[in-house]
C-alpha positions, 0 to 999 in steps of 0.5 A: 833450400829446405832449411830456409825460414821466413818469419811472418813479419819478414814476409809481411815486409817483403809483400808490402814493399813488393806490392808498392814496387813499380806500382808507385812509379807509374800512375796506377789506375789513372785511366779513371782520372780523378776516380783512380783511387776507387779503382785501387780499392776495387782492385784490392778487393779482387786481390783478397779473392785471388790470394784466398785461392793461393792460400787455400792451395798452400793450406792443402800443400803447406810444404810445397811451392806451386811448382811442386803441388802442380805436379801432384794435382795435375800429374808429373809432366803437366805440372813440370810444364806449368813450373817452366811457364811460371819460371819464364813468366816471373823472368819476364815480369821481373825484366819489365820492372827492371826496365821501369827502374832503369828508365826512371834513373835515366830520365830523372838523374843520369840522362847521359848514361846508357840504359844497359849500364844502369840495368847492369848495375841494378842487376848486379846488386840484385844478384848479390842479394839473391845469392845471399839468400831468402833469409837475408832478403827478409831481414833487409826488408824489415829495415827497408819497410820501416825506412819507407813508412817513415819517409812516406809520412814525412813526404805527406806532411811536407806536401800538406805544409807546402799547401800543394794539395787541393781536394777539389782536384778529386771532384766530381767523384764518379763524373762518368759513372762506375763503368770506367772505374770498373773497366780500369780496376778489372783487370788492370789494377787487379792484375797489377799489382795485386795479382802479382802476389801469385809469386809468393806461392813460391815463398809461403812454404818458408813460413815456420808457422803455416797457419799465418800464411793467409793472414800475413798475405791479406794484411799485406794486401790491405796495407799496400792497398791503403798506401797506394790509394793515399799515394794516388789521392795526393798525386791527383790532389797536387797535380790534377787528374790530367797532369797526373795521367800524362806525367811519366813519373807522377809520384816523382813530380809530385814530391819534386814540387815540395818547397817550404820557404825555399829551404826544404825543396829538391827532395827528388833524390830521396824519393828515388831512393824510396822507389828503388827500395821497392823496385829492388824487392820486387825484382829480386822476388820475381827472379828468386821465384823463377829460380825456386820454380825451376829448381824444385820442379826439376830437383836442381841443386845448384840454385845459385848457378841457376840464379845467375843465369836467370838474372842475366836473362832478365837483364838482356830481356829488359833491354830487348823487350821494347825499343823505347819507354813509351812503347814499354808503357803502352805494352805494360798497360794495354797488353800485359794486364789483359793477355799475360797476367790473367792465365798465371794469376787467375787461370792456372791457380783457379784450375789447380784449386778446382781440380784439388777440390774435385779430387778431394770430393771424389776421395770422400765419395 
C-alpha cells in the first residue's frame, strides 16, 4: 500500500462526504432545539482545533499513519496496543453507521425486509469498494461530491419554492441562554461528526503533497460545517424545533414534504440516494482505517484478507450491538459521545502531541 496516492481534491471530497455521512440522517444538535445550528458552528470550531493536533503529528511523521508513529513516540508495544485499540474503535463506529443506514432503509422503504439482509447487501458493496483500493474510492468520491452538492442545491430551491420554510421557527434565538448550546456542542457535536476526522490520520500519508494535508482537512471541516448548519436550519424552518427533534429521520421527512403543484413531490427516494452515498463513504473509510491500523502496526501484507475479516466483523457487530433502533439512538447520543469518542479523538492524539513536543524539547535542550 506504500504506492497508493490520493490527490488533495480526492481527499477533500472524501472528507466532506464522510463528515456529512450519518450526520445528516439523525437530527444533529437538536437537544438545543431551535439553536441547534449554533451548536454545529461551535462544534466546527472545536473540530478545527482537533484537526490541528492531527495535522501537527502528520507534519512530524508525514509518511506514517497514527498506528505507526504511535510506536515511535510511545515505544513499540504501547504503540501497538494503541493501533489495536484504534482498529477496534473504527470497526465499532463503522458498525454503528452501518446500523444507522440499515434502519433508515428498513424504516423508509423496505419495512418487510430483515435488517440483517439490508446490512449484508450494504456490506457487500462496501467490501467490493474496499478491495478495489483507496485510489478508486478517491475517484468515486469526486463524482459523488459533485452529485451530492448539485442535488442539495436543488432540494433547497424546491423547499423555498414550496413555501415550506418559515424563519420564525428559528426564533427566539438563545431562548434558554448559552448553557444548553454549549452542553450540546461539547462534546456531542464536537465528537460527532467533527472529531471522527481522527480516522484520516490513517489516510493523510497517501497525499503526494504533504504540505496540503492540514489545509485540505480544514477546508473540508469548514464546508461540511456550513452544509450541516444549512441542513439543520432548513429542518427546523420546515418542521419546527419540536418535530425536528422528535422525528426519527428529520431530513428525510423534510424533503418528503416538498410538493409543487402536485407535480414535483415524493422525492424521498432521491433523498435516500444522497444519504446512502455519504453512508457508503463513511463506513468504508472507517473499515479501511481499521485495516490500515492493523496491517501497518503488525506488518500484515495480506490486507485484502484483513479487510474481508473486518467487514464481516462490522456486519455482525451492527446487528448485535443493540436490540432496536431506539436503544441504538439512545446509546449513540448519551454514551458514545461521552465515553467512547473522547479517548480516541482527544485523549490519545493529545498525549502523542504532548510527548512528541516534549521529546523535541529534550533533544534541543
